[in-house]
Every structure is written in C-alpha cells, then in structure tokens.
DOTITOR-303091 format. One line per 2 residues: their letters; for each residue x, y, z of N, C-alpha, C, O. Coordinates in steps of 0.001 Angstrom, whole numbers. Example, Ala and Ser with C-alpha at 12.3 -4.5 7.8 and 13.67 -1.06 7.14 Angstrom:
2
as) 13190,-5690,7800,12300,-4500,7800,13200,-3300,7800,14236,-3319,8465  12850,-2250,7080,13670,-1060,7140,12900,30,7870,13409,1138,8039
END
This chain:
171
gt) 4546,24930,6654,5077,25704,5619,6377,25156,5066,6841,24071,5417  6920,25939,4212,8163,25615,3521,9350,26048,4370,9339,27126,4965
th) 10372,25201,4422,11583,25543,5156,12513,26316,4234,12818,25858,3133  12963,27480,4674,13899,28291,3904,15218,28356,4655,15247,28575,5866
ft) 16293,28168,3935,17609,28249,4539,18199,29625,4262,17997,30202,3194  18915,30125,5224,19589,31412,5042,20809,31187,4145,21266,30053,4008
pm) 21336,32238,3540,22551,32079,2727,23706,31454,3519,24484,30675,2968  23820,31797,4822,24889,31214,5646,24697,29711,5790,25664,28957,5689
tn) 23478,29266,6021,23199,27842,6164,23486,27128,4853,24068,26043,4852  23084,27724,3740,23364,27122,2435,24865,26962,2223,25312,25925,1733
mr) 25646,27974,2585,27099,27909,2422,27687,26813,3303,28564,26071,2861  27221,26703,4537,27709,25652,5443,27402,24261,4877,28260,23378,4883
lf) 26172,24076,4389,25791,22782,3828,26636,22454,2602,27062,21313,2426  26881,23453,1754,27709,23240,567,29122,22828,971,29666,21865,431
cf) 29715,23548,1914,31087,23258,2348,31181,21884,2995,32140,21145,2773  30170,21548,3803,30166,20237,4443,30073,19133,3381,30807,18147,3451
gf) 29189,19290,2415,29048,18313,1335,30326,18188,525,30746,17083,181  30940,19319,223,32187,19319,-531,33276,18578,248,34062,17830,-334
sl) 33319,18790,1564,34307,18099,2409,34117,16591,2341,35091,15845,2236  32867,16141,2400,32600,14705,2336,33017,14123,986,33615,13048,933
va) 32709,14819,-91,33092,14345,-1423,34615,14281,-1538,35154,13298,-2047  35308,15310,-1074,36768,15323,-1141,37361,14182,-323,38323,13551,-759
lf) 36801,13905,862,37279,12809,1695,37074,11477,987,37969,10631,986  35907,11284,387,35629,10040,-326,36595,9878,-1495,37151,8795,-1683
ls) 36804,10923,-2277,37676,10840,-3443,39126,10594,-3059,39897,10066,-3860  39505,10970,-1845,40893,10778,-1433,41249,9307,-1310,42432,8969,-1346
hv) 40254,8403,-1164,40577,6989,-1048,40007,6141,-2180,40345,4963,-2291  39156,6711,-3017,38557,5932,-4083,39625,5315,-4974,39493,4166,-5396
eg) 40681,6068,-5264,41740,5596,-6139,42483,4416,-5518,43028,3588,-6248  42518,4321,-4218,43234,3247,-3543,44701,3587,-3359,45270,4402,-4085
an) 45286,2953,-2387,46702,3184,-2084,47564,2229,-2894,47118,1145,-3269  48798,2634,-3162,49771,1725,-3761,50655,1211,-2634,51327,1982,-1950
id) 50643,-87,-2456,51434,-723,-1398,52619,-1410,-2057,52451,-2408,-2758  53815,-880,-1836,55019,-1450,-2425,55551,-2560,-1534,55631,-2408,-315
vn) 55912,-3677,-2153,56428,-4832,-1424,57818,-5158,-1947,58012,-5345,-3148  58786,-5225,-1035,60121,-5698,-1371,60040,-7227,-1330,59970,-7816,-251
wf) 60049,-7869,-2499,59775,-9302,-2654,61090,-10074,-2672,61863,-9973,-3625  61339,-10845,-1618,62614,-11554,-1480,62427,-12789,-619,61412,-12937,61
vp) 63412,-13671,-652,63421,-14846,223,64011,-14395,1548,65172,-13987,1586  63245,-14455,2649,63790,-14003,3936,64895,-14933,4421,64847,-16146,4216
td) 65883,-14339,5062,66999,-15147,5569,66922,-15369,7076,67562,-16274,7611  66137,-14542,7752,66097,-14653,9218,64680,-14749,9773,64448,-14436,10941
ad) 63743,-15175,8952,62354,-15263,9427,61687,-16484,8810,62175,-17050,7833  60569,-16877,9395,59822,-18015,8857,59146,-17652,7533,59110,-18460,6606
sl) 58616,-16439,7454,57982,-15963,6219,57956,-14445,6252,58273,-13820,7264  57575,-13871,5130,57488,-12413,5068,56381,-11922,5996,55418,-12649,6238
ps) 56501,-10701,6520,55470,-10198,7438,54128,-10030,6730,54069,-9703,5545  53065,-10259,7475,51712,-10075,6949,51473,-8604,6660,52128,-7736,7237
rt) 50540,-8327,5772,50178,-6956,5411,48669,-6808,5495,47936,-7785,5643  48223,-5563,5396,46796,-5283,5304,46555,-4440,4063,47433,-3706,3612
av) 45348,-4559,3520,44969,-3776,2347,43465,-3551,2401,42744,-4206,3154  43014,-2614,1587,41598,-2281,1470,41217,-2450,1,42030,-2215,-893
vg) 39979,-2858,-234,39500,-2967,-1611,39828,-1673,-2349,39543,-585,-1849  40420,-1782,-3529,40840,-618,-4307,42331,-366,-4232,42883,312,-5100
dt) 43005,-901,-3204,44454,-763,-3095,45140,-1644,-4141,44590,-2656,-4574  46344,-1243,-4536,47151,-2028,-5470,48479,-2358,-4805,49167,-1477,-4291
mt) 48826,-3634,-4822,50084,-4092,-4245,51068,-4316,-5390,50766,-5046,-6334  52249,-3687,-5309,53270,-3810,-6346,54480,-4529,-5761,55031,-4127,-4736
fn) 54876,-5600,-6439,55978,-6441,-5978,57249,-6084,-6755,57276,-6151,-7983  58290,-5706,-6027,59570,-5327,-6641,60666,-6240,-6121,60719,-6551,-4931
wi) 61551,-6672,-7033,62629,-7561,-6620,63822,-7476,-7561,63761,-6922,-8658  64918,-8063,-7063,66086,-8288,-7906,66247,-9800,-7988,65602,-10524,-7229
ny) 67072,-10282,-8868,67263,-11718,-9101,66016,-12328,-9730,65269,-11635,-10420  65789,-13598,-9503,64712,-14299,-10200,63618,-14719,-9220,63847,-15533,-8325
hd) 62429,-14154,-9403,61252,-14487,-8602,60024,-14418,-9492,60105,-14036,-10659  58897,-14789,-8931,57598,-14580,-9553,56601,-14372,-8418,56961,-14485,-7246
vy) 55358,-14071,-8759,54325,-13865,-7738,53068,-14594,-8186,52583,-14404,-9301  52551,-15430,-7295,51291,-16133,-7515,50384,-15918,-6313,50854,-15713,-5194
ih) 49095,-15967,-6555,48129,-16050,-5454,47896,-17532,-5218,47619,-18286,-6150  48011,-17938,-3962,47802,-19338,-3588,46490,-19464,-2802,46440,-19115,-1622
ps) 45434,-19958,-3450,44161,-20119,-2732,44230,-21163,-1621,43336,-21228,-778  45286,-21983,-1612,45462,-22993,-562,45918,-22359,746,45864,-22996,1798
ft) 46376,-21084,687,46940,-20371,1838,48242,-20994,2323,48721,-20672,3410  48814,-21884,1517,50085,-22543,1819,50950,-22493,560,50618,-21786,-391
ca) 52036,-23225,551,52881,-23298,-637,52334,-24265,-1686,52902,-24370,-2773  51244,-24972,-1384,50621,-25870,-2367,50192,-25050,-3582,49576,-23994,-3435
qa) 50514,-25533,-4774,50321,-24754,-5985,48984,-25012,-6694,48711,-24378,-7713  48165,-25901,-6196,46883,-26208,-6841,46004,-24963,-6901,45770,-24313,-5882
gr) 45521,-24635,-8087,44614,-23503,-8261,45271,-22146,-8207,44586,-21125,-8144  46590,-22120,-8232,47297,-20842,-8126,46949,-19924,-9294,46543,-20376,-10364
km) 47120,-18615,-9058,46828,-17607,-10081,48058,-16713,-10244,48545,-16129,-9276  48554,-16613,-11476,49758,-15808,-11762,49456,-14325,-11586,48465,-13814,-12108
vg) 50324,-13645,-10844,50256,-12191,-10719,51296,-11576,-11643,51012,-10598,-12334  52511,-12147,-11659,53544,-11627,-12539,54853,-12369,-12402,55131,-13002,-11384
as) 55664,-12277,-13470,56955,-12955,-13475,58110,-11976,-13635,59252,-12388,-13841  57817,-10682,-13542,58897,-9699,-13602,58654,-8635,-12540,57516,-8355,-12165
sg) 59747,-8050,-12065,59654,-7029,-11016,58714,-5916,-11455,58708,-5507,-12616  57927,-5439,-10511,56931,-4420,-10816,55547,-5019,-11017,54586,-4296,-11278
as) 55441,-6347,-10896,54136,-7005,-11024,53207,-6429,-9961,53623,-6168,-8832  51943,-6234,-10335,51023,-5638,-9363,49676,-6360,-9359,49295,-7035,-10315
ys) 48982,-6187,-8250,47664,-6796,-8066,46759,-5789,-7371,47126,-5233,-6336  45580,-5550,-7936,44601,-4639,-7333,43518,-5451,-6641,42938,-6365,-7226
ft) 43257,-5107,-5393,42300,-5852,-4589,40866,-5450,-4921,40560,-4270,-5091  39986,-6464,-5010,38569,-6254,-5307,37729,-6779,-4149,38257,-7360,-3200
ea) 36427,-6571,-4236,35513,-7082,-3199,35657,-8592,-3024,35494,-9108,-1918  35962,-9305,-4117,36111,-10765,-4047,37291,-11178,-3164,37357,-12324,-2719
dv) 38219,-10259,-2908,39405,-10565,-2105,39208,-10335,-608,40090,-10673,183  38076,-9770,-204,37870,-9468,1220,38066,-10746,2033,37495,-11793,1728
ge) 38872,-10630,3056,39267,-11782,3867,40778,-11889,3819,41487,-10962,4211  41266,-13012,3343,42715,-13208,3284,43147,-13653,1890,42507,-14498,1265
vv) 44250,-13065,1415,44868,-13438,145,46318,-13781,459,46981,-13072,1216  46808,-14875,-127,48185,-15299,108,48968,-15243,-1198,48577,-15842,-2200
fa) 50085,-14508,-1169,50980,-14391,-2317,52220,-15230,-2030,52698,-15280,-897  52737,-15889,-3070,53931,-16718,-2891,54779,-16690,-4147,54289,-16444,-5249
cd) 56068,-16949,-3954,56995,-17119,-5070,57121,-18610,-5319,57404,-19378,-4399  56908,-19027,-6581,56972,-20449,-6916,58278,-20844,-7604,58376,-21933,-8169
vs) 59281,-19966,-7562,60587,-20309,-8113,61279,-21246,-7126,61400,-20934,-5942  61729,-22388,-7621,62477,-23354,-6828,61770,-23606,-5488,60589,-23953,-5471
vh) 62479,-23436,-4376,61883,-23642,-3051,61729,-22312,-2313,61775,-22273,-1084  61546,-21225,-3062,61424,-19908,-2430,60254,-19858,-1454,60399,-19346,-344
ce) 59092,-20386,-1852,57932,-20359,-955,58233,-21132,331,58012,-20632,1434  58729,-22334,176,59052,-23171,1341,60124,-22528,2215,60224,-22830,3404
sg) 60927,-21642,1624,61975,-20942,2374,61462,-19650,3003,62236,-18911,3612  60173,-19369,2863,59575,-18220,3540,59080,-17098,2651,58569,-16100,3159
qi) 59216,-17230,1320,58733,-16160,442,57246,-16374,157,56835,-16699,-957  56474,-16179,1204,55025,-16301,1180,54495,-15209,2105,55047,-14976,3180
mr) 53424,-14541,1680,52936,-13396,2453,51406,-13396,2498,50735,-13524,1474  50884,-13251,3701,49434,-13168,3905,49024,-11698,3913,49684,-10856,4522
vt) 47920,-11410,3224,47376,-10051,3196,45930,-10125,3647,45121,-10842,3058  45610,-9380,4698,44231,-9289,5158,43587,-8118,4433,44035,-6978,4548
vs) 42529,-8413,3682,41868,-7405,2854,40519,-7074,3468,39716,-7960,3762  40285,-5779,3656,38993,-5349,4192,38231,-4541,3147,38821,-3952,2241
am) 36924,-4525,3291,36069,-3759,2383,36249,-2278,2677,36584,-1894,3798  36026,-1461,1674,36120,-12,1865,34898,442,2662,33762,96,2337
sm) 35154,1216,3700,34078,1774,4513,34527,3133,5007,35671,3526,4782  33655,3847,5668,34037,5151,6209,35214,5008,7175,36054,5904,7259
dt) 35285,3878,7911,36378,3667,8857,37710,3462,8160,38751,3841,8697  37697,2857,6951,38958,2558,6276,39398,3669,5349,40465,3572,4743
ma) 38603,4729,5218,38999,5827,4335,40122,6660,4917,40927,7214,4169  40197,6762,6242,41274,7527,6867,42451,6593,7097,42270,5506,7646
pt) 43655,6989,6689,44809,6115,6888,45098,5894,8365,44962,6811,9175  45493,4692,8707,45869,4356,10073,47379,4166,10099,47994,4037,9040
pt) 47994,4147,11278,49440,3908,11328,49829,2601,10638,50879,2541,9998  49009,1554,10754,49331,267,10133,49347,393,8619,50283,-78,7973
tm) 48312,1030,8029,48278,1140,6576,49361,2087,6093,49895,1898,5000  49699,3098,6877,50753,4018,6460,52098,3293,6414,52902,3550,5518
et) 52358,2387,7372,53614,1645,7381,53729,745,6162,54822,585,5620  52615,149,5715,52675,-780,4588,52787,-51,3269,53131,-666,2260
mm) 52503,1253,3243,52507,1976,1984,53916,2342,1541,54193,2258,345  54808,2736,2410,56177,3137,2135,56507,3178,635,57082,2226,107
pt) 56152,4257,-47,56337,4299,-1497,57798,4439,-1905,58628,4971,-1168  58080,3944,-3104,59394,4165,-3694,59264,5349,-4640,58151,5724,-5008
at) 60369,5935,-5033,60331,7118,-5894,60073,6709,-7342,60992,6305,-8055  58822,6817,-7767,58450,6544,-9152,57559,7664,-9633,57065,8452,-8827
ke) 57345,7750,-10937,56454,8767,-11478,55046,8579,-10927,54370,9556,-10604  54593,7306,-10816,53251,7045,-10301,53127,7525,-8865,52108,8102,-8486
ts) 54166,7288,-8059,54129,7721,-6669,54087,9235,-6589,53358,9792,-5769  54868,9915,-7440,54867,11368,-7438,53493,11907,-7794,53016,12855,-7170
as) 52852,11310,-8794,51510,11743,-9183,50524,11451,-8062,49656,12271,-7762  50658,10277,-7441,49771,9917,-6348,49972,10845,-5156,49004,11240,-4506
sa) 51237,11200,-4862,51516,12111,-3758,50930,13485,-4034,50360,14111,-3141  51067,13956,-5263,50498,15257,-5625,48985,15221,-5485,48378,16168,-4985
ys) 48386,14142,-5922,46937,13974,-5804,46518,14002,-4336,45534,14649,-3977  47274,13295,-3488,46959,13251,-2055,47102,14629,-1418,46282,15018,-586
ii) 48137,15368,-1806,48351,16707,-1249,47211,17631,-1656,46683,18373,-827  46834,17588,-2927,45739,18441,-3403,44443,18067,-2699,43693,18944,-2270
tg) 44173,16769,-2578,42953,16327,-1894,42960,16773,-438,41942,17232,81  44107,16638,219,44222,17085,1620,43973,18569,1752,43294,19010,2680
ll) 44520,19349,824,44285,20795,846,42809,21114,659,42269,21982,1345  42150,20413,-272,40714,20634,-485,39911,20314,770,38994,21050,1135
ig) 40260,19216,1424,39556,18849,2656,39782,19908,3728,38843,20323,4408  41034,20345,3876,41344,21359,4887,40640,22674,4627,40067,23258,5547
vs) 40671,23156,3385,40007,24416,3047,38508,24292,3259,37876,25201,3797  37935,23164,2834,36496,22967,3018,36131,22972,4497,35128,23565,4894
fl) 36948,22309,5308,36679,22279,6739,36754,23682,7333,35889,24076,8115  37781,24431,6965,37914,25799,7472,36736,26662,7049,36236,27464,7838
lt) 36293,26501,5811,35131,27256,5355,33889,26888,6138,33072,27743,6482  33758,25576,6420,32586,25090,7150,32524,25701,8561,31454,26106,9014
is) 33660,25767,9247,33619,26260,10626,33674,27780,10706,33290,28355,11724  34146,28441,9648,34270,29894,9721,33059,30632,9163,32895,31827,9408
v) 32217,29936,8419,31058,30611,7795,29941,30767,8797,28886,31308,8467
END
C-alpha cells in the first residue's frame, strides 16, 4: 500500500530539510579571509593559510606592495597572474584552485624577503561547511561594511539553523 505520514512526521521532515538548507546556505557565500600583507621582519615568509572553494582572500597593506599568484610556487615570476596593485585587492577561490596557491609581492625584493604566502585550498564538502578553529583564526575580519553585512548574514543563518533544530527535536 501507500505510505502515509502523520502531520508530526511531516513537520519533522520539513524542519530537518529546512535545517540542511540553512546549513548549506551558511557557507555557499564563502568566507572573507583578511590578510595583513607586509614584508616580514622576523620570519622566513608569511604564515601559510587555508581556504575553501568560494572563500575570498582580501589583501590589505600600507606603503607600496602588489599581489600576484605565482604558479612556480616560488618567487620566480614566470606565468604570474596579477591579483591587485592597491590595498584591498581580493581573490576568490574556485575549483581550479584546489590544492595549493602561492601569493607573492613582486615589488623590489619583497618576495625574496619573505612576502610570499602559501594557501592550501580545499573543495567545498559537508566537512568544510562547519568552521574549524583553523579557518576561524584565518578569518579575523576587519571592521568594514562588507564584514558587518556578512556578520549579520551569519547571525541570521545561525538563528535559522538553531530554530530549525529546536523545532525538529521538539515536534
């Protein structure tokens, strides 16, 4: 015969589905990863970072710098790709970036002096949708209108997930 669901079962299924959609939407937009872009004075190079497809990395600096992607994974400039020449330059990671991407400053000897950064990029999956301590550390947002809008979006999404979860377990 035909399977019939009770109104309670229908409500539980709806709430569970809504929770999954809200969780997915919370990461679809991607995180904004702010980078303080400078020539290090006490290190070999800038610390490595991690990102997920859909994340956007924004490079902020004072003085004179630029940002290039170096496919050589070194300071060699062959095949480099310009990201930006003014503070606030940003790069959004795509599926083509999964693996490792290297950013460098090509002003004078900045790269050779350590202004080079490796980013390990992973594909979006159910495991990468929930923030981890590592990704939370790399996000450290600065106070901008975009960050405020993103924070509001995250808070609303979190509330939707929480309410949906409570509805799911209480129905």
